[in-house]
Z-matrix of the N, CA and C atoms (Angstrom, degrees):
N
C 1 1.448
C 2 1.520 1 110.98
N 3 1.338 2 116.73 1 -42.63
C 4 1.457 3 120.86 2 179.49
C 5 1.520 4 110.95 3 -62.04
N 6 1.324 5 116.99 4 -37.06
C 7 1.456 6 121.35 5 177.90
C 8 1.523 7 110.59 6 -64.52
N 9 1.328 8 116.42 7 -40.52
C 10 1.465 9 119.90 8 178.85
C 11 1.520 10 111.20 9 -63.06
N 12 1.328 11 116.95 10 -42.96
C 13 1.460 12 120.44 11 -178.99
C 14 1.521 13 110.64 12 -65.78
N 15 1.328 14 117.36 13 -43.69
C 16 1.468 15 119.24 14 179.34
C 17 1.529 16 110.29 15 -67.96
N 18 1.323 17 117.32 16 -33.89
C 19 1.461 18 120.41 17 176.01
C 20 1.513 19 111.92 18 -66.34
N 21 1.341 20 116.01 19 -41.64
C 22 1.461 21 120.44 20 177.68
C 23 1.523 22 109.86 21 -65.43
N 24 1.329 23 116.64 22 -43.49
C 25 1.472 24 120.21 23 -179.79
C 26 1.527 25 110.43 24 -62.10
N 27 1.317 26 117.04 25 -42.65
C 28 1.466 27 120.35 26 178.10
C 29 1.507 28 112.18 27 -64.13
N 30 1.326 29 116.36 28 -43.50
C 31 1.467 30 120.78 29 178.38
C 32 1.521 31 110.73 30 -64.64
N 33 1.330 32 116.54 31 -40.74
C 34 1.459 33 120.63 32 179.11
C 35 1.522 34 110.89 33 -64.15
N 36 1.319 35 117.67 34 -42.80
C 37 1.461 36 120.78 35 178.71
C 38 1.531 37 110.66 36 -63.88
N 39 1.332 38 117.36 37 -39.43
C 40 1.469 39 119.90 38 177.16
C 41 1.525 40 110.91 39 -66.38
N 42 1.324 41 116.72 40 -44.81
C 43 1.462 42 120.87 41 -178.58
C 44 1.516 43 111.14 42 -62.90
N 45 1.325 44 116.72 43 -47.28
C 46 1.464 45 119.75 44 179.57
C 47 1.522 46 111.38 45 -73.36
N 48 1.325 47 116.89 46 -30.40
C 49 1.463 48 120.44 47 -179.65
C 50 1.516 49 112.92 48 -61.86
N 51 1.314 50 116.75 49 -40.93
C 52 1.463 51 119.02 50 179.66
C 53 1.521 52 111.52 51 -76.07
N 54 1.338 53 116.71 52 -12.98
C 55 1.463 54 121.23 53 179.39
C 56 1.532 55 112.65 54 -94.39
N 57 1.337 56 117.88 55 2.02
C 58 1.469 57 121.39 56 -177.45
C 59 1.530 58 112.38 57 -55.84
N 60 1.330 59 120.90 58 -43.34
C 61 1.473 60 118.24 59 178.53
C 62 1.534 61 112.41 60 -59.77
N 63 1.324 62 117.81 61 -42.16
C 64 1.470 63 120.02 62 178.21
C 65 1.521 64 111.49 63 -67.37
N 66 1.323 65 116.73 64 -41.69
C 67 1.461 66 119.34 65 177.29
C 68 1.527 67 110.61 66 -59.81
N 69 1.328 68 116.34 67 -40.22
C 70 1.467 69 120.17 68 179.04
C 71 1.532 70 110.71 69 -62.61
N 72 1.321 71 117.17 70 -42.30
C 73 1.466 72 120.72 71 178.81
C 74 1.522 73 110.62 72 -61.52
N 75 1.338 74 116.96 73 -45.29
C 76 1.465 75 119.74 74 -177.20
C 77 1.523 76 111.05 75 -68.58
N 78 1.331 77 117.58 76 -37.26
C 79 1.464 78 120.19 77 178.30
C 80 1.533 79 110.16 78 -67.23
N 81 1.328 80 116.83 79 -44.28
C 82 1.471 81 120.15 80 177.62
C 83 1.526 82 109.75 81 -62.29
N 84 1.328 83 117.88 82 -41.32
C 85 1.460 84 121.21 83 177.48
C 86 1.522 85 111.95 84 -60.73
N 87 1.319 86 116.99 85 -41.53
C 88 1.464 87 120.67 86 178.61
C 89 1.527 88 110.95 87 -66.02
N 90 1.335 89 116.47 88 -40.86
C 91 1.466 90 120.26 89 178.41
C 92 1.535 91 110.49 90 -64.96
N 93 1.327 92 116.76 91 -42.78
C 94 1.468 93 119.85 92 178.28
C 95 1.530 94 111.61 93 -64.83
N 96 1.319 95 116.71 94 -39.47
C 97 1.466 96 119.65 95 177.64
C 98 1.526 97 110.03 96 -61.69
N 99 1.318 98 116.65 97 -41.69
C 100 1.468 99 119.81 98 177.91
C 101 1.529 100 110.71 99 -66.06
N 102 1.328 101 117.06 100 -37.57
C 103 1.467 102 120.87 101 -179.18
C 104 1.531 103 111.70 102 -68.12
N 105 1.324 104 117.47 103 -33.02
C 106 1.466 105 121.62 104 -178.62
C 107 1.528 106 112.69 105 -95.27
N 108 1.306 107 116.73 106 11.89
C 109 1.466 108 121.29 107 -176.11
C 110 1.520 109 112.04 108 -57.61
N 111 1.312 110 117.81 109 -43.66
C 112 1.470 111 121.50 110 -177.69
C 113 1.528 112 112.09 111 -65.49
N 114 1.314 113 116.42 112 -34.77
C 115 1.457 114 120.98 113 -177.20
C 116 1.527 115 111.84 114 -71.18
N 117 1.326 116 116.77 115 -44.11
C 118 1.467 117 121.06 116 -177.06
C 119 1.533 118 108.74 117 -150.55
N 120 1.327 119 118.02 118 83.44
C 121 1.465 120 120.50 119 -171.95
C 122 1.530 121 114.77 120 -63.94
N 123 1.317 122 118.53 121 -35.13
C 124 1.475 123 119.37 122 -178.63
C 125 1.521 124 111.71 123 -67.80
N 126 1.319 125 116.41 124 -47.29
C 127 1.464 126 119.23 125 178.37
C 128 1.530 127 110.84 126 -65.63
N 129 1.329 128 116.19 127 -40.03
C 130 1.463 129 119.78 128 178.99
C 131 1.522 130 110.97 129 -62.01
N 132 1.326 131 116.90 130 -39.97
C 133 1.462 132 120.37 131 178.27
C 134 1.529 133 111.22 132 -63.45
N 135 1.329 134 116.70 133 -44.12
C 136 1.470 135 120.18 134 179.60
C 137 1.525 136 111.17 135 -62.92
N 138 1.328 137 116.60 136 -43.08
C 139 1.465 138 120.07 137 179.15
C 140 1.522 139 110.40 138 -66.75
N 141 1.326 140 117.11 139 -41.79
C 142 1.463 141 120.61 140 178.16
C 143 1.520 142 111.05 141 -60.72
N 144 1.326 143 117.40 142 -44.06
C 145 1.465 144 120.78 143 177.65
C 146 1.534 145 111.29 144 -62.57
N 147 1.321 146 116.48 145 -41.88
C 148 1.467 147 120.09 146 178.91
C 149 1.528 148 110.41 147 -61.80
N 150 1.324 149 116.63 148 -44.05
C 151 1.468 150 120.38 149 179.47
C 152 1.521 151 111.23 150 -64.47
N 153 1.326 152 117.38 151 -40.37
C 154 1.467 153 120.64 152 178.65
C 155 1.524 154 111.79 153 -66.11
N 156 1.335 155 116.95 154 -38.44
C 157 1.471 156 120.34 155 175.88
C 158 1.530 157 110.04 156 -61.46
N 159 1.330 158 116.62 157 -42.59
C 160 1.464 159 120.09 158 -179.34
C 161 1.525 160 111.96 159 -69.05
N 162 1.330 161 117.32 160 -38.48
C 163 1.469 162 119.96 161 175.90
C 164 1.527 163 109.72 162 -63.36
N 165 1.325 164 116.80 163 -44.58
C 166 1.461 165 120.87 164 176.88
C 167 1.526 166 110.75 165 -59.08
N 168 1.323 167 116.44 166 -44.14
C 169 1.468 168 121.29 167 179.67
C 170 1.521 169 111.57 168 -57.38
N 171 1.319 170 116.73 169 -49.80
C 172 1.462 171 120.39 170 -176.79
C 173 1.522 172 110.81 171 -63.22
N 174 1.319 173 117.44 172 -45.00
C 175 1.466 174 120.15 173 -176.96
C 176 1.529 175 111.21 174 -73.00
N 177 1.329 176 117.17 175 -48.22
C 178 1.462 177 120.31 176 -177.08
C 179 1.523 178 111.84 177 -62.68
N 180 1.322 179 117.13 178 -46.13
C 181 1.457 180 118.28 179 -178.42
C 182 1.527 181 111.75 180 -75.03
N 183 1.318 182 117.58 181 -24.26
C 184 1.460 183 119.55 182 170.79
C 185 1.510 184 110.94 183 -61.72
N 186 1.320 185 116.19 184 -44.79
C 187 1.472 186 121.02 185 177.96
C 188 1.525 187 110.30 186 -66.70
N 189 1.316 188 116.61 187 -46.24
C 190 1.470 189 120.09 188 -178.43
C 191 1.520 190 110.86 189 -60.26
N 192 1.329 191 117.23 190 -46.97
C 193 1.461 192 119.64 191 -178.03
C 194 1.525 193 112.57 192 -71.10
N 195 1.330 194 117.93 193 -19.79
C 196 1.457 195 120.35 194 174.81
C 197 1.529 196 111.13 195 -80.47
N 198 1.330 197 117.49 196 -35.46
C 199 1.462 198 122.25 197 -175.11
C 200 1.534 199 112.14 198 -90.42
N 201 1.315 200 116.79 199 -34.22
C 202 1.465 201 120.91 200 -173.04
C 203 1.533 202 114.60 201 -55.54
N 204 1.329 203 120.27 202 -44.79
C 205 1.468 204 117.98 203 179.65
C 206 1.526 205 113.26 204 -59.55
N 207 1.347 206 117.26 205 -38.79
C 208 1.455 207 120.06 206 178.79
C 209 1.529 208 110.35 207 -65.96
N 210 1.330 209 117.42 208 -41.91
C 211 1.458 210 120.41 209 178.73
C 212 1.528 211 111.37 210 -63.83
N 213 1.302 212 115.89 211 -41.47
C 214 1.458 213 119.88 212 -178.67
C 215 1.518 214 111.11 213 -69.20
N 216 1.326 215 116.49 214 -35.47
C 217 1.455 216 120.88 215 179.90
C 218 1.521 217 110.64 216 -74.43
N 219 1.334 218 116.99 217 -37.04
C 220 1.452 219 120.74 218 -172.61
C 221 1.511 220 114.77 219 -90.40
N 222 1.322 221 117.36 220 -63.85
C 223 1.443 222 119.27 221 -167.82
C 224 1.507 223 116.20 222 -107.85
N 225 1.312 224 118.20 223 -26.27
C 226 1.459 225 119.12 224 -172.22
C 227 1.521 226 112.80 225 -80.01
N 228 1.336 227 117.29 226 -25.36
C 229 1.465 228 121.88 227 176.38
C 230 1.527 229 111.84 228 52.55
N 231 1.314 230 115.53 229 54.46
C 232 1.457 231 121.34 230 -179.95
C 233 1.524 232 108.76 231 -97.91
N 234 1.309 233 115.89 232 133.41
C 235 1.461 234 120.46 233 178.28
C 236 1.524 235 110.33 234 -66.81
N 237 1.331 236 117.51 235 157.12
C 238 1.451 237 122.87 236 -178.13
C 239 1.511 238 113.43 237 -56.28
N 240 1.309 239 117.62 238 -37.42
C 241 1.460 240 121.01 239 -179.36
C 242 1.528 241 110.40 240 -64.21
N 243 1.318 242 117.28 241 -41.19
C 244 1.460 243 121.39 242 -178.96
C 245 1.525 244 112.37 243 -75.27
N 246 1.311 245 117.85 244 -23.11
C 247 1.456 246 121.76 245 178.69
C 248 1.520 247 110.51 246 -58.85
N 249 1.312 248 115.39 247 -39.61
C 250 1.457 249 120.22 248 178.37
C 251 1.523 250 110.97 249 -58.67
N 252 1.330 251 117.01 250 -40.71
C 253 1.459 252 120.59 251 -179.96
C 254 1.525 253 112.02 252 -68.55
N 255 1.325 254 117.14 253 -33.66
C 256 1.462 255 120.21 254 176.92
C 257 1.521 256 109.28 255 -62.47
N 258 1.334 257 117.01 256 -48.09
C 259 1.456 258 119.95 257 -179.42
C 260 1.528 259 112.16 258 -68.73
N 261 1.320 260 117.68 259 -35.41
C 262 1.461 261 119.84 260 175.86
C 263 1.522 262 110.92 261 -65.90
N 264 1.316 263 117.23 262 -39.43
C 265 1.458 264 121.18 263 176.66
C 266 1.520 265 111.37 264 -63.78
N 267 1.322 266 117.12 265 -41.71
C 268 1.459 267 120.79 266 177.55
C 269 1.529 268 109.91 267 -64.53
N 270 1.309 269 116.78 268 -39.96
C 271 1.463 270 120.57 269 177.49
C 272 1.521 271 111.85 270 -62.91
N 273 1.325 272 115.95 271 -38.64
C 274 1.469 273 119.98 272 178.33
C 275 1.525 274 111.03 273 -65.23
N 276 1.323 275 116.92 274 -44.43
C 277 1.467 276 120.88 275 178.70
C 278 1.524 277 109.99 276 -61.94
N 279 1.324 278 116.05 277 -42.72
C 280 1.469 279 120.22 278 179.18
C 281 1.530 280 110.71 279 -63.87
N 282 1.307 281 117.98 280 -42.23
C 283 1.466 282 121.42 281 177.61
C 284 1.522 283 111.29 282 -61.78
N 285 1.322 284 117.16 283 -38.56
C 286 1.466 285 120.42 284 178.00
C 287 1.526 286 110.86 285 -64.32
N 288 1.326 287 117.38 286 -41.29
C 289 1.469 288 120.30 287 177.72
C 290 1.520 289 111.37 288 -61.97
N 291 1.316 290 116.53 289 -45.48
C 292 1.465 291 120.30 290 179.80
C 293 1.530 292 110.25 291 -66.14
N 294 1.329 293 117.07 292 -36.60
C 295 1.470 294 120.08 293 177.16
C 296 1.526 295 110.62 294 -62.72
N 297 1.318 296 117.25 295 -40.78
C 298 1.470 297 120.50 296 177.15
C 299 1.523 298 109.90 297 -60.73
N 300 1.325 299 117.13 298 -44.61
C 301 1.464 300 120.59 299 179.56
C 302 1.529 301 110.76 300 -60.52
N 303 1.327 302 117.23 301 -43.76
C 304 1.468 303 119.93 302 -179.61
C 305 1.522 304 111.96 303 -68.23
N 306 1.310 305 118.06 304 -34.95
C 307 1.465 306 120.41 305 175.96
C 308 1.525 307 109.42 306 -62.00
N 309 1.333 308 117.14 307 -41.97
C 310 1.468 309 120.47 308 177.15
C 311 1.526 310 111.36 309 -61.24
N 312 1.323 311 116.83 310 -42.51
C 313 1.469 312 120.58 311 178.56
C 314 1.525 313 110.36 312 -63.67
N 315 1.323 314 117.18 313 -46.15
C 316 1.463 315 120.38 314 -178.82
C 317 1.527 316 111.78 315 -63.83
N 318 1.316 317 116.70 316 -38.82
C 319 1.466 318 119.23 317 176.40
C 320 1.525 319 109.98 318 -63.67
N 321 1.334 320 116.88 319 -42.60
C 322 1.468 321 120.32 320 179.87
C 323 1.520 322 111.26 321 -62.46
N 324 1.308 323 117.31 322 -38.03
C 325 1.464 324 121.06 323 -176.40
C 326 1.534 325 111.56 324 -77.53
N 327 1.310 326 117.80 325 -42.99
C 328 1.460 327 120.92 326 -170.20
C 329 1.525 328 115.09 327 -102.73
N 330 1.310 329 118.80 328 1.82
C 331 1.464 330 119.22 329 179.11
C 332 1.529 331 109.51 330 -72.02
N 333 1.291 332 116.08 331 156.10
C 334 1.467 333 120.90 332 179.19
C 335 1.515 334 109.99 333 -72.34
N 336 1.289 335 114.69 334 132.95
C 337 1.456 336 120.80 335 176.62
C 338 1.518 337 109.02 336 -98.08
N 339 1.318 338 117.55 337 141.67
C 340 1.469 339 118.49 338 178.53
C 341 1.523 340 111.03 339 -63.24
N 342 1.304 341 116.00 340 147.02
C 343 1.477 342 120.68 341 179.20
C 344 1.515 343 109.61 342 -64.28
N 345 1.318 344 114.56 343 136.82
C 346 1.471 345 118.47 344 -177.52
C 347 1.500 346 112.22 345 -87.76
């Protein structure tokens, strides 16, 4: 059990480690959205939500992809053929999350702004 936990921790650190540049972008985006809140609160809210969705995506799927192989190997007893579908399903869910974030960004950028 201890080996599994240290293996998961190592895999999680590697998975999140390579995602540090993206995490930095999303954190900076969230900070900038908060900083520009007074100037344009609706767009700032949309950008902040998009950044939070992306931060959630990176962290949640980092954990899932670190834990999932151990679960599949140990308790789930999934055949190799079905394993592919599990990962494809996870990829689809992840793509949907990122699509939601991009829709929020596009709405923030292209929505009509009130005349000043």
